[in-house]
C-alpha positions in Angstrom: -40.5 -60.7 -41.1 -41.0 -56.9 -41.1 -42.3 -57.1 -37.5 -39.4 -59.1 -36.4 -36.9 -56.6 -38.0 -38.7 -53.7 -36.4 -38.5 -55.3 -33.0 -34.8 -56.0 -33.5 -34.1 -52.4 -34.4 -36.1 -51.1 -31.4 -34.2 -53.4 -29.1 -30.9 -52.4 -30.6 -31.8 -48.7 -30.3 -32.8 -49.1 -26.6 -29.6 -51.1 -25.9 -27.7 -48.1 -27.2 -29.6 -45.3 -25.6 -30.2 -47.1 -22.3 -26.6 -47.1 -21.0 -25.8 -43.7 -22.5 -28.6 -41.7 -20.8 -27.3 -41.9 -17.2 -23.7 -41.4 -18.3 -24.6 -38.3 -20.2 -26.8 -37.0 -17.4 -24.1 -37.6 -14.8 -21.6 -35.8 -17.1 -23.8 -32.7 -17.5 -24.7 -32.5 -13.8 -21.0 -32.7 -12.8 -20.2 -29.8 -15.2 -23.0 -27.7 -13.8 -22.2 -28.3 -10.2 -18.6 -27.2 -10.6 -19.4 -23.9 -12.4 -19.2 -20.6 -10.6 -21.9 -18.1 -11.1 -21.6 -14.4 -11.8 -23.5 -11.8 -9.7 -23.2 -8.3 -11.1 -22.1 -5.6 -8.6 -22.3 -2.3 -10.4 -20.4 0.7 -9.1 -22.4 3.8 -8.3 -20.3 7.0 -8.1 -23.0 8.7 -6.2 -23.3 6.0 -3.5 -19.5 5.7 -3.3 -19.1 9.4 -2.8 -21.8 9.4 -0.2 -20.2 6.5 1.7 -16.9 8.3 1.7 -18.5 11.5 3.1 -20.2 9.4 5.8 -16.8 8.0 7.1 -16.3 9.0 10.7 -14.1 8.1 13.7 -17.3 7.1 15.4 -17.4 4.0 13.3 -17.8 0.9 15.6 -15.8 -1.3 13.3 -13.0 1.2 13.4 -13.2 1.2 17.1 -12.9 -2.6 17.2 -10.0 -2.4 14.8 -8.1 0.0 17.1 -8.9 -2.1 20.1 -7.3 -5.0 18.5 -4.0 -3.0 18.6 -4.4 -1.9 22.2 -5.8 1.5 21.5 -8.9 2.0 23.7 -9.7 5.7 24.0 -11.7 6.7 27.1 -13.6 9.5 25.6 -14.2 8.4 22.0 -13.5 10.2 19.7 -12.9 13.4 21.7 -9.6 12.4 23.2 -6.3 13.7 21.9 -5.2 11.6 18.9 -1.4 10.9 18.6 0.6 9.7 15.6 0.2 6.0 16.4 -3.6 6.3 16.6 -3.8 8.2 13.3 -1.6 5.7 11.5 -3.9 2.9 12.5 -6.9 4.9 11.3 -5.1 5.4 7.9 -4.3 1.7 7.7 -8.0 0.9 8.2 -9.3 3.5 5.8 -6.5 3.7 3.1 -7.8 3.2 -0.4 -4.3 2.6 -1.7 -3.8 -0.3 0.8 -7.2 -1.7 -0.3 -5.9 -1.7 -3.9 -2.7 -3.6 -3.0 -4.7 -6.1 -0.9 -6.9 -6.8 -4.0 -3.8 -7.3 -6.1 -2.4 -9.7 -3.5 -5.7 -11.6 -3.7 -5.3 -11.9 -7.5 -1.7 -13.1 -7.0 -2.9 -15.8 -4.5 -5.6 -16.8 -7.0 -2.9 -17.2 -9.6 -1.3 -19.8 -7.4 -4.5 -21.9 -7.6 -4.5 -21.4 -11.3 -0.9 -22.5 -11.6 -1.6 -25.7 -9.6 -4.6 -26.8 -11.6 -4.1 -29.9 -13.7 -5.3 -29.8 -17.3 -8.8 -31.1 -17.7 -9.4 -34.2 -19.9 -11.7 -33.7 -22.9 -14.3 -35.9 -24.4 -15.4 -36.1 -28.0 -18.6 -37.8 -29.5 -18.7 -39.5 -32.9 -21.7 -40.4 -35.1 -21.6 -41.7 -38.6 -24.4 -42.8 -40.9 -23.8 -45.7 -43.3 -25.8 -45.7 -46.6 -25.3 -49.4 -46.9 -25.9 -51.6 -43.9 -27.0 -55.2 -43.3 -30.7 -55.7 -42.9 -31.8 -55.4 -39.3 -28.8 -53.4 -38.1 -28.9 -49.6 -37.4 -27.0 -47.7 -40.1 -25.0 -45.7 -37.5 -21.6 -45.7 -36.0 -21.8 -44.2 -32.5 -18.9 -43.6 -30.1 -16.9 -41.3 -27.9 -13.2 -40.7 -27.1 -11.3 -39.1 -24.3 -8.2 -36.9 -24.4 -6.2 -37.1 -21.1 -3.2 -34.7 -21.1 -0.3 -35.7 -18.9 2.3 -33.0 -18.1 5.9 -34.1 -18.0 9.2 -32.7 -16.6 7.7 -31.1 -13.6 6.0 -28.2 -15.4 3.2 -27.9 -12.9 5.6 -27.6 -10.0 7.6 -24.9 -11.8 4.4 -23.0 -12.5 3.3 -23.2 -8.8 6.7 -22.0 -7.5 6.7 -19.1 -9.9 3.1 -18.1 -8.9 4.1 -18.4 -5.2 7.0 -16.1 -5.7 4.8 -13.5 -7.4 2.3 -13.9 -4.5 5.1 -13.1 -2.1 6.1 -10.1 -4.1 2.5 -8.9 -4.0 2.4 -9.5 -0.2 5.5 -7.4 0.3 4.0 -4.7 -1.9 1.1 -4.6 0.6 3.6 -4.0 3.3 5.4 -1.4 1.3 2.1 0.5 0.7 1.3 0.3 4.4 4.7 1.8 5.2 4.2 4.6 2.7 0.8 5.3 4.3 2.6 5.7 7.6 5.2 8.0 6.0 2.5 10.2 4.5 0.5 10.4 7.8 3.6 11.3 9.8 4.6 14.0 7.3 1.1 15.5 7.3 0.9 15.3 11.1 4.3 17.1 11.3 3.1 19.8 8.9 0.0 20.4 10.9 2.0 20.6 14.2 4.4 23.1 12.7 1.7 25.3 11.3 -0.2 25.3 14.6 2.9 26.1 16.6 4.0 28.8 14.2 0.5 30.4 14.4 0.7 30.4 18.2 4.1 32.2 18.1 2.8 34.7 15.5 -0.2 35.5 17.6 2.1 36.4 20.5 4.2 38.4 18.2 1.2 40.3 16.8 0.2 41.3 20.4 3.7 42.2 21.2 4.2 44.4 18.2 0.8 46.1 18.9 2.1 47.0 22.4 5.3 48.3 20.9 3.3 50.4 18.4 1.3 51.9 21.2 4.4 52.9 23.1 6.0 54.4 20.0 2.8 56.4 19.3 2.7 57.6 22.9 6.3 58.8 22.6 5.6 60.5 19.3 2.7 62.3 20.8 5.0 63.4 23.6 7.6 64.5 21.1 10.1 61.8 22.1 9.9 59.8 18.8 9.8 60.4 15.1 7.1 59.7 12.6 9.5 57.3 10.8 9.7 55.2 14.0 5.9 55.1 14.2 5.6 54.1 10.5 8.2 51.4 10.9 6.6 50.0 13.9 3.2 50.0 12.3 4.5 48.4 9.1 6.1 45.6 11.2 2.8 45.0 13.0 0.9 44.8 9.7 3.5 42.4 8.2 3.2 40.2 11.2 -0.5 40.1 10.9 -0.2 39.1 7.3 2.3 36.3 8.2 -0.2 35.1 10.9 -3.0 34.9 8.4 -0.8 32.9 6.0 0.2 30.6 8.9 -3.5 30.0 9.8 -4.2 29.3 6.2 -1.4 26.7 6.1 -2.8 25.1 9.2 -6.2 24.7 7.6 -4.5 23.3 4.5 -2.4 20.9 6.6 -5.5 19.6 8.3 -7.2 18.9 5.0 -4.0 17.2 3.8 -4.0 15.1 6.9 -7.6 14.1 6.3 -6.7 12.9 2.8 -3.8 10.9 4.2 -6.1 9.3 6.7 -8.6 8.4 4.0 -11.3 10.5 5.7 -13.4 13.5 4.7 -12.3 16.8 6.3 -15.4 17.0 8.4 -14.3 13.8 10.2 -11.3 15.6 11.8 -12.2 19.3 11.6 -12.8 19.5 15.4 -10.3 16.7 16.3 -7.8 17.4 19.0 -4.3 16.1 18.6 -1.5 14.9 20.8 1.8 16.4 19.5 3.9 15.1 22.3 6.2 13.2 20.0 6.6 16.2 17.7 7.4 18.6 20.5 10.1 16.3 21.9 13.6 16.9 20.5 14.7 14.3 17.9 17.0 11.5 18.8 20.3 12.8 20.0 22.7 10.6 18.0 22.7 9.3 14.5 23.2 5.5 14.5 26.3 4.2 12.8 26.1 4.1 9.0 26.8 0.3 8.8 24.0 -0.3 11.3 21.6 1.7 9.2 22.6 0.0 6.0 22.2 -3.4 7.6 18.8 -2.5 8.9 17.7 -1.2 5.5 18.8 -4.3 3.7 17.0 -6.4 6.2 13.7 -4.4 6.5 13.2 -2.8 3.1 10.1 -4.5 1.7 10.8 -3.3 -1.9 14.1 -5.3 -1.8 12.3 -8.4 -0.6 9.7 -7.9 -3.3 12.5 -7.6 -5.9 14.0 -10.8 -4.6 10.6 -12.6 -5.0 10.3 -11.3 -8.5 13.8 -12.6 -9.3 12.8 -16.0 -7.9 9.6 -15.9 -10.1 11.8 -15.2 -13.2 14.0 -18.2 -12.4 10.9 -20.4 -12.0 9.6 -19.1 -15.4 13.0 -20.0 -17.0 12.8 -23.5 -15.5 9.3 -23.9 -16.9 10.4 -22.9 -20.4 13.3 -25.3 -20.2 10.9 -28.0 -19.1 8.7 -27.3 -22.1 11.4 -28.8 -24.3 10.0 -32.1 -23.2 6.6 -32.8 -24.8 3.5 -33.6 -22.9 1.7 -36.9 -23.4 -2.0 -37.2 -24.5 -3.8 -40.5 -23.8 -6.8 -41.1 -26.0 -9.0 -44.0 -25.0 -12.2 -44.4 -27.0 -15.2 -46.5 -27.8 -17.3 -47.1 -30.9 -20.4 -49.1 -31.6 -20.6 -50.0 -35.2 -23.3 -52.2 -36.7 -23.6 -54.3 -33.6 -19.8 -54.4 -32.9 -18.2 -52.9 -29.8 -14.8 -51.4 -30.6 -12.4 -50.1 -27.9 -9.3 -48.0 -28.7 -6.3 -46.5 -26.9 -4.4 -43.7 -28.6 -1.1 -42.0 -27.6 -0.1 -38.5 -28.9 3.3 -36.9 -28.4 4.5 -33.6 -29.9 7.7 -34.2 -31.7 10.4 -31.5 -30.9 11.7 -31.5 -34.4 11.2 -28.0 -35.8 12.0 -26.2 -32.6 13.1 -26.9 -29.0 11.4 -23.9 -27.5 14.6 -21.8 -28.0 12.8 -18.5 -28.3 10.9 -18.6 -25.0 13.9 -19.9 -23.2 16.1 -17.0 -24.4 13.3 -14.6 -23.4 13.1 -16.1 -20.0 16.9 -15.9 -19.6 16.6 -12.2 -20.4 13.9 -11.8 -17.8 16.1 -13.4 -15.2 19.0 -11.0 -16.1 16.6 -8.0 -16.0 15.3 -9.1 -12.5 18.8 -9.5 -11.2 19.9 -6.1 -12.6 16.7 -4.5 -11.1 17.5 -5.9 -7.7 21.1 -4.8 -7.8 20.2 -1.3 -8.9 17.5 -1.0 -6.2 20.0 -2.2 -3.6 22.6 0.4 -4.6 19.9 3.0 -4.6 18.8 2.0 -1.1 22.4 2.2 0.2 22.8 5.6 -1.3 19.5 6.8 0.2 20.6 5.6 3.6 23.9 7.4 3.4 22.3 10.6 2.1 19.5 10.7 4.7 21.9 9.8 7.6 24.1 12.8 6.6 21.1 15.1 6.3 19.8 13.9 9.7 23.2 14.6 11.3 23.3 18.1 9.9 19.7 18.8 11.0 20.5 17.7 14.5 23.4 20.1 14.6 21.3 22.9 13.4 18.7 22.1 16.0 21.2 22.1 18.8 22.5 25.5 17.6 19.0 26.9 17.5 18.3 25.6 21.0 21.5 27.1 22.4 20.7 30.5 20.9 17.2 30.2 22.4 18.9 29.6 25.8 21.0 32.8 25.3 17.9 34.8 24.5 16.1 33.4 27.5 19.0 34.6 29.8 19.0 38.0 28.1 15.2 38.2 28.6 15.6 37.5 32.3 18.3 40.1 32.6 16.1 42.7 30.9 13.2 41.9 33.3 15.5 42.4 36.3 16.8 45.7 34.8 13.3 46.8 34.0 12.1 46.0 37.5 15.0 48.1 38.9 14.3 51.0 36.6 17.5 50.6 34.6 15.6 50.2 31.2 12.2 51.2 29.8 9.2 49.2 28.6 10.1 49.5 24.9 13.5 47.8 25.5 11.8 45.1 27.5 9.3 44.5 24.6 12.3 44.4 22.2 13.8 41.7 24.3 10.6 39.7 24.2 10.5 40.1 20.5 14.1 38.8 20.2 13.2 35.8 22.3 10.2 35.1 20.0 12.4 35.2 16.9 14.8 32.7 18.5 11.8 30.5 19.5 10.6 30.6 15.9 14.1 29.7 14.7 14.1 26.8 17.1 10.7 25.7 15.7 12.0 25.7 12.2 15.1 23.7 13.2 12.9 21.2 15.1 10.6 20.8 12.1 13.6 20.2 9.8 15.1 17.7 12.2 11.8 15.8 12.5 11.5 15.9 8.7 15.1 14.5 8.4 14.3 11.8 10.9 11.3 10.8 8.9 13.4 10.6 5.7 15.9 8.4 7.5 13.2 6.2 8.9 11.8 5.9 5.3 15.2 4.9 4.0 15.5 2.1 6.5 11.7 1.4 6.6 11.8 1.2 10.4 10.7 3.7 13.0 13.4 4.8 15.5 10.8 4.0 18.2 9.1 0.6 18.1 5.6 1.0 16.5 2.4 -0.4 18.0 1.1 -1.3 14.6 4.0 -3.4 13.1 1.9 -6.5 12.5 -0.5 -4.5 10.4 2.0 -4.1 7.6 1.3 -7.5 6.1 -1.9 -8.7 7.8 -5.0 -7.5 9.6 -8.2 -5.9 8.5 -9.0 -2.8 6.6 -12.4 -1.2 6.0 -13.0 -3.7 3.1 -12.2 -6.6 5.3 -14.3 -5.7 8.3 
C-alpha cells in the first residue's frame, strides 16, 4: 500500500514538473535574449585632450567630408581657405553640434519608448495544505498573467508628442549649425580686419619714419624747429604702438577662429586664407523689410522648434484627457490543486470615482498656453530683430559709401600732389603728407567696410539665411560630423 502511494506521488510530481520545465526554460531564454548589455566606456581627460590637440586639417576623414560638399583642394591643406571651407570644417569638428546631435538621438529614442506597448506580467502561486487526501500532493500550484490593454488612443498620443519633440530637437541641431556658421564668419571677419589694419599701419610706420627723417634734416639745416621734430617723432612712436596692438589683435583673432572651428591653434597657425568675400563691398541694397520678415518667419529654425514644442504640448494635453478613460487589465490564470486543474479569467478596471485626472489635465492646459505664449513672444522678437538689423545694415551701407567717396577724393588729391611734386611745385614733405592723408582715408574705409560686413552678418543671423546661397545648406540638419565618421 505504501509502495503504491509513493509511486502515485512520484507520478503526480513528474506530471506537474514535466510540462512546466520547458515552459519555464523558454520564458527565461526569451527574457535573456531580449536584454541589452552594458559595456563601460570611461572618459579619460588626458586622452580626450591629446585627441583634441592632434586634430588637423590633414585628417583624411575631414577631406572626405569636404569632398562630399564639392570642396576638393588641389594642394591640401596649403591652399587658401575661404569662408565656405572653414564653415564646413567647423560643422565637422564642432563639439556644440555633436552635443545637439546626441540630444536629437535621445529624442528619437524617446519615440521608440513612447510607441512601446506595456509588457504583460506573470505571477506564480504555491500553497501548502496541512490537510490533504492520502496519495495527493499537499500543494496548490499555479500561475496567472496580467495583460494590460491601453484605451482611448493613449499610445498614439504619446507617439505624436514624442515625434514633435524629436522634430524640435532636429531643428535645434539646425539652429546650432547656423550659430556655428555665424561664429566662424564673425571670427573670420575679425581676423581679416586685424590683418588689413596691420598692413596699413606698417605702411604708415614706414611713411612716418621718412617724414621724421625729412624733418630732422630740415632741423639740422635750421629750416625746422625742435617742436616739429618732437611732434613727428611722437607720431611715429604712436603709430608703432598701434601697429603692435593690431598685430596682437590679429594673433588673438586667429586663436578665436581656431576655437570657432573646433581645432587647436597649431592646426591653423600657418594657414593661408582667402578673404575675397570680405574684401568685396557689401551688397548694395537692403532688401524690402516685408521680404526680410517673410524670409525670417520661413527660415528661422528656432521658430520651427517652438512650433514643434507647441504641438508636443497639445499631444500631452490629449494624452492627459485620454487618461480619464481607464485601461483594462486581463488576468487569465491556471491552478493545479489536489489533482484538479482550475482555469480562471480576471478583468480589472480602475474606477474613475475619486478623481478624473483633473490636475494633470489642468497642468497640460497650462503647458499649452505657455508654449503658445513662448512662440508668440519669439515671433515678435524675431520681427523686431529683423527690423533693427535691417535699419543698422542700411546705415552701415551709407557710411561705407561715404568712406569710399572720401577715399576717392584723397586718391585724386594724391595724384595731384604727385604731379606737382614731379613739376617741382611742392616738396617731399608735402607729398608724404598727402600719402598719410590717403592712408587715413583708407583706414576709415576699412573700418566702414568691417562695420558693414558686421551689419550684414547680423541681418543674415536675423533671417537665418545667407545673402549668397551657401554650399553647405544641407549640412544644417543632416550629414556627418567627427563623431559620425
